[in-house]
C-alpha positions in Angstrom: 0.0 0.0 0.0 1.3 3.5 -0.8 0.8 6.7 1.1 -2.5 8.3 0.5 -2.2 11.9 -0.9 -4.1 14.7 0.7 -7.5 15.6 -0.9 -6.0 18.6 -2.7 -3.2 16.4 -4.2 -5.6 13.8 -5.7 -5.8 13.1 -9.4 -7.8 10.6 -11.4 -5.4 7.6 -10.7 -4.3 8.5 -7.2 -8.0 8.7 -6.1 -8.0 4.9 -5.8 -5.9 4.9 -2.7 -7.9 7.7 -1.1 -11.2 6.0 -2.0 -10.0 2.6 -0.6 -8.8 4.1 2.6 -11.9 6.3 3.1 -14.4 3.6 2.2 -12.6 1.1 4.4 -12.7 3.6 7.3 -16.4 4.2 6.8 -17.4 0.5 6.2 -14.8 -1.6 8.0 -16.1 -4.9 6.7 -15.4 -4.1 3.0 -13.0 -6.2 1.0 -10.7 -3.3 0.2 -8.3 -5.5 -1.8 -11.2 -6.3 -4.2 -12.2 -2.7 -4.2 -8.6 -1.6 -5.0 -8.4 -4.2 -7.8 -11.6 -3.2 -9.5 -11.0 0.6 -9.1 -7.5 0.3 -10.4 -8.5 -1.8 -13.4 -11.4 0.6 -14.2 -9.4 3.8 -13.8 -6.4 2.4 -15.7 -8.6 1.2 -18.5 -10.4 4.5 -18.7 -7.1 6.4 -18.8 -5.6 4.1 -21.4 -8.7 4.3 -23.7 -8.8 8.1 -23.4 -5.1 8.2 -24.3 -5.6 6.0 -27.3 -8.7 7.9 -28.5 -7.2 11.3 -28.1 -3.7 10.6 -29.4 -4.6 8.2 -32.2 -8.2 7.9 -33.2 -9.6 11.4 -32.9 -7.0 13.0 -35.1 -8.2 10.6 -37.8 -11.8 11.5 -37.2 -12.7 8.4 -35.3 -14.2 7.9 -31.9 -13.3 5.0 -29.6 -16.6 3.2 -30.6 -15.9 3.9 -34.3 -12.5 2.4 -34.0 -13.9 -0.7 -32.3 -16.4 -1.3 -35.1 -13.8 -0.8 -37.9 -11.3 -3.0 -36.0 -13.8 -5.8 -35.7 -14.7 -5.6 -39.4 -11.1 -5.4 -40.4 -10.3 -8.6 -38.5 -13.5 -10.6 -39.2 -14.3 -9.5 -42.6 -18.0 -8.9 -43.5 -20.2 -9.5 -40.5 -23.8 -9.0 -39.4 -24.3 -5.9 -37.4 -25.5 -7.9 -34.4 -22.2 -9.9 -34.5 -20.2 -6.7 -34.8 -22.0 -5.4 -31.7 -21.2 -8.5 -29.8 -17.5 -8.5 -30.7 -17.1 -4.8 -30.1 -18.9 -5.0 -26.7 -21.6 -2.5 -27.8 -25.4 -2.5 -28.1 -27.0 -3.2 -31.5 -28.6 0.2 -31.4 -25.2 1.9 -30.8 -23.6 0.0 -33.7 -26.6 0.8 -35.9 -26.3 4.6 -35.2 -22.5 4.5 -35.5 -22.6 2.6 -38.8 -24.7 5.5 -40.2 -21.8 7.8 -39.6 -19.2 5.4 -40.9 -21.3 4.8 -44.0 -21.7 8.5 -44.7 -17.9 8.8 -44.5 -17.5 6.0 -47.0 -15.8 3.6 -44.5 -18.4 0.9 -44.2 -20.9 -0.6 -46.6 -24.3 -2.1 -45.7 -26.1 -4.9 -47.4 -29.0 -7.3 -46.6 -27.8 -10.7 -45.6 -28.8 -13.4 -48.1 -29.8 -15.9 -45.5 -32.1 -13.4 -43.7 -33.3 -10.3 -45.5 -33.9 -8.6 -42.1 -30.2 -8.9 -41.1 -27.7 -6.2 -42.1 -24.3 -7.3 -43.3 -21.5 -4.8 -42.8 -18.2 -4.7 -44.6 -15.3 -2.2 -44.8 -14.8 -0.2 -48.0 -11.3 0.1 -49.4 -11.1 3.5 -47.7 -12.2 2.0 -44.4 -9.6 -0.7 -44.7 -6.8 1.8 -45.4 -7.9 4.0 -42.5 -8.1 1.2 -40.0 -4.7 -0.2 -41.1 -3.0 3.2 -40.7 -4.9 3.9 -37.5 -4.0 0.5 -35.9 -0.3 0.9 -36.7 -0.3 4.0 -34.6 -2.6 2.5 -32.0 -0.1 -0.4 -31.6 2.7 2.1 -31.1 0.8 3.6 -28.1 0.1 0.1 -26.8 3.8 -0.6 -27.0 4.5 2.6 -25.1 2.1 1.6 -22.3 3.4 -2.0 -22.2 7.1 -0.9 -22.1 6.7 -0.1 -18.4 6.6 -3.9 -17.7 9.2 -6.5 -18.3 8.4 -9.4 -20.6 7.8 -11.6 -17.6 5.6 -9.1 -15.9 3.5 -8.7 -19.1 3.1 -12.4 -19.3 2.0 -12.7 -15.7 -0.4 -9.8 -16.0 -1.9 -11.2 -19.2 -2.4 -14.6 -17.4 -4.0 -12.9 -14.4 -6.3 -10.8 -16.6 -7.3 -13.9 -18.6 -8.0 -15.7 -15.3 -10.4 -12.9 -14.3 -12.1 -13.0 -17.7 -12.8 -16.7 -17.4 -13.7 -16.8 -13.7 -17.1 -17.5 -12.2 -18.0 -13.8 -11.8 -17.2 -13.1 -15.5 -19.4 -16.0 -16.5 -22.4 -14.6 -14.8 -21.7 -10.9 -15.5 -24.3 -8.9 -17.3 -23.2 -7.8 -20.7 -24.1 -4.9 -23.0 -25.1 -7.1 -25.9 
Protein backbone atom coordinates (compact mmCIF):
# COMPACT_ATOMS: atom_id res chain seq x y z
CA UNK A 1 0.00 0.00 0.00
CA UNK A 2 1.28 3.47 -0.83
CA UNK A 3 0.85 6.68 1.13
CA UNK A 4 -2.50 8.33 0.51
CA UNK A 5 -2.22 11.85 -0.91
CA UNK A 6 -4.15 14.67 0.71
CA UNK A 7 -7.48 15.58 -0.88
CA UNK A 8 -5.96 18.60 -2.65
CA UNK A 9 -3.23 16.38 -4.20
CA UNK A 10 -5.62 13.80 -5.68
CA UNK A 11 -5.83 13.09 -9.38
CA UNK A 12 -7.81 10.56 -11.36
CA UNK A 13 -5.45 7.63 -10.73
CA UNK A 14 -4.32 8.47 -7.19
CA UNK A 15 -7.97 8.74 -6.13
CA UNK A 16 -7.97 4.93 -5.85
CA UNK A 17 -5.87 4.88 -2.66
CA UNK A 18 -7.91 7.69 -1.15
CA UNK A 19 -11.19 5.95 -2.03
CA UNK A 20 -10.05 2.59 -0.64
CA UNK A 21 -8.80 4.12 2.61
CA UNK A 22 -11.87 6.30 3.08
CA UNK A 23 -14.43 3.60 2.19
CA UNK A 24 -12.59 1.11 4.41
CA UNK A 25 -12.70 3.57 7.29
CA UNK A 26 -16.43 4.20 6.82
CA UNK A 27 -17.37 0.54 6.21
CA UNK A 28 -14.75 -1.58 8.00
CA UNK A 29 -16.09 -4.92 6.68
CA UNK A 30 -15.40 -4.06 3.03
CA UNK A 31 -12.99 -6.18 1.03
CA UNK A 32 -10.67 -3.29 0.24
CA UNK A 33 -8.31 -5.46 -1.81
CA UNK A 34 -11.18 -6.32 -4.18
CA UNK A 35 -12.18 -2.66 -4.23
CA UNK A 36 -8.60 -1.58 -5.02
CA UNK A 37 -8.36 -4.19 -7.82
CA UNK A 38 -11.59 -3.15 -9.52
CA UNK A 39 -11.04 0.60 -9.09
CA UNK A 40 -7.48 0.34 -10.38
CA UNK A 41 -8.48 -1.76 -13.40
CA UNK A 42 -11.36 0.57 -14.23
CA UNK A 43 -9.38 3.76 -13.84
CA UNK A 44 -6.36 2.45 -15.72
CA UNK A 45 -8.57 1.18 -18.54
CA UNK A 46 -10.36 4.52 -18.75
CA UNK A 47 -7.07 6.43 -18.81
CA UNK A 48 -5.62 4.09 -21.44
CA UNK A 49 -8.72 4.29 -23.66
CA UNK A 50 -8.78 8.09 -23.36
CA UNK A 51 -5.10 8.24 -24.32
CA UNK A 52 -5.62 5.99 -27.35
CA UNK A 53 -8.71 7.87 -28.46
CA UNK A 54 -7.24 11.34 -28.07
CA UNK A 55 -3.72 10.59 -29.35
CA UNK A 56 -4.55 8.19 -32.20
CA UNK A 57 -8.19 7.93 -33.21
CA UNK A 58 -9.65 11.43 -32.88
CA UNK A 59 -6.96 12.98 -35.11
CA UNK A 60 -8.21 10.60 -37.83
CA UNK A 61 -11.82 11.55 -37.19
CA UNK A 62 -12.70 8.37 -35.26
CA UNK A 63 -14.25 7.94 -31.86
CA UNK A 64 -13.33 4.99 -29.65
CA UNK A 65 -16.57 3.18 -30.61
CA UNK A 66 -15.90 3.95 -34.29
CA UNK A 67 -12.45 2.45 -34.00
CA UNK A 68 -13.88 -0.68 -32.33
CA UNK A 69 -16.39 -1.26 -35.14
CA UNK A 70 -13.78 -0.77 -37.87
CA UNK A 71 -11.32 -2.98 -35.98
CA UNK A 72 -13.84 -5.83 -35.71
CA UNK A 73 -14.73 -5.61 -39.40
CA UNK A 74 -11.06 -5.42 -40.37
CA UNK A 75 -10.32 -8.64 -38.51
CA UNK A 76 -13.50 -10.63 -39.16
CA UNK A 77 -14.34 -9.46 -42.64
CA UNK A 78 -17.99 -8.87 -43.52
CA UNK A 79 -20.24 -9.53 -40.54
CA UNK A 80 -23.81 -9.03 -39.44
CA UNK A 81 -24.32 -5.91 -37.39
CA UNK A 82 -25.47 -7.94 -34.36
CA UNK A 83 -22.20 -9.91 -34.47
CA UNK A 84 -20.16 -6.70 -34.75
CA UNK A 85 -22.04 -5.36 -31.72
CA UNK A 86 -21.23 -8.50 -29.76
CA UNK A 87 -17.54 -8.53 -30.66
CA UNK A 88 -17.15 -4.78 -30.10
CA UNK A 89 -18.92 -4.95 -26.73
CA UNK A 90 -21.60 -2.51 -27.85
CA UNK A 91 -25.36 -2.54 -28.11
CA UNK A 92 -26.98 -3.23 -31.48
CA UNK A 93 -28.57 0.22 -31.38
CA UNK A 94 -25.20 1.87 -30.79
CA UNK A 95 -23.63 -0.03 -33.70
CA UNK A 96 -26.57 0.85 -35.95
CA UNK A 97 -26.25 4.56 -35.18
CA UNK A 98 -22.49 4.48 -35.52
CA UNK A 99 -22.62 2.64 -38.84
CA UNK A 100 -24.75 5.49 -40.22
CA UNK A 101 -21.82 7.84 -39.59
CA UNK A 102 -19.20 5.39 -40.86
CA UNK A 103 -21.30 4.75 -43.98
CA UNK A 104 -21.66 8.51 -44.71
CA UNK A 105 -17.86 8.80 -44.46
CA UNK A 106 -17.46 6.00 -47.00
CA UNK A 107 -15.77 3.64 -44.53
CA UNK A 108 -18.44 0.93 -44.21
CA UNK A 109 -20.95 -0.56 -46.63
CA UNK A 110 -24.27 -2.14 -45.66
CA UNK A 111 -26.14 -4.89 -47.43
CA UNK A 112 -28.98 -7.26 -46.61
CA UNK A 113 -27.78 -10.71 -45.60
CA UNK A 114 -28.76 -13.38 -48.13
CA UNK A 115 -29.80 -15.90 -45.47
CA UNK A 116 -32.08 -13.40 -43.68
CA UNK A 117 -33.25 -10.27 -45.46
CA UNK A 118 -33.86 -8.59 -42.07
CA UNK A 119 -30.19 -8.93 -41.08
CA UNK A 120 -27.70 -6.23 -42.08
CA UNK A 121 -24.28 -7.31 -43.31
CA UNK A 122 -21.47 -4.81 -42.77
CA UNK A 123 -18.17 -4.66 -44.62
CA UNK A 124 -15.26 -2.24 -44.83
CA UNK A 125 -14.79 -0.22 -47.98
CA UNK A 126 -11.29 0.13 -49.40
CA UNK A 127 -11.11 3.54 -47.74
CA UNK A 128 -12.24 2.03 -44.42
CA UNK A 129 -9.60 -0.70 -44.67
CA UNK A 130 -6.85 1.82 -45.43
CA UNK A 131 -7.94 4.01 -42.50
CA UNK A 132 -8.07 1.19 -39.95
CA UNK A 133 -4.72 -0.20 -41.05
CA UNK A 134 -2.99 3.17 -40.68
CA UNK A 135 -4.89 3.87 -37.47
CA UNK A 136 -4.04 0.52 -35.91
CA UNK A 137 -0.34 0.85 -36.68
CA UNK A 138 -0.27 4.03 -34.61
CA UNK A 139 -2.61 2.50 -32.00
CA UNK A 140 -0.15 -0.37 -31.57
CA UNK A 141 2.71 2.10 -31.07
CA UNK A 142 0.76 3.58 -28.15
CA UNK A 143 0.07 0.05 -26.84
CA UNK A 144 3.79 -0.65 -27.03
CA UNK A 145 4.50 2.55 -25.12
CA UNK A 146 2.09 1.57 -22.34
CA UNK A 147 3.42 -2.00 -22.20
CA UNK A 148 7.06 -0.86 -22.09
CA UNK A 149 6.69 -0.12 -18.37
CA UNK A 150 6.59 -3.87 -17.70
CA UNK A 151 9.22 -6.51 -18.27
CA UNK A 152 8.41 -9.38 -20.62
CA UNK A 153 7.84 -11.63 -17.59
CA UNK A 154 5.56 -9.07 -15.92
CA UNK A 155 3.54 -8.70 -19.12
CA UNK A 156 3.09 -12.44 -19.33
CA UNK A 157 2.04 -12.65 -15.69
CA UNK A 158 -0.41 -9.78 -16.04
CA UNK A 159 -1.94 -11.22 -19.20
CA UNK A 160 -2.36 -14.57 -17.42
CA UNK A 161 -4.00 -12.93 -14.42
CA UNK A 162 -6.35 -10.84 -16.56
CA UNK A 163 -7.30 -13.91 -18.59
CA UNK A 164 -8.01 -15.73 -15.33
CA UNK A 165 -10.37 -12.91 -14.31
CA UNK A 166 -12.13 -13.03 -17.70
CA UNK A 167 -12.80 -16.75 -17.36
CA UNK A 168 -13.67 -16.83 -13.66
CA UNK A 169 -17.12 -17.48 -12.18
CA UNK A 170 -18.02 -13.79 -11.83
CA UNK A 171 -17.20 -13.13 -15.49
CA UNK A 172 -19.39 -16.05 -16.51
CA UNK A 173 -22.43 -14.57 -14.78
CA UNK A 174 -21.69 -10.89 -15.50
CA UNK A 175 -24.29 -8.87 -17.33
CA UNK A 176 -23.15 -7.76 -20.74
CA UNK A 177 -24.09 -4.87 -23.01
CA UNK A 178 -25.13 -7.06 -25.92
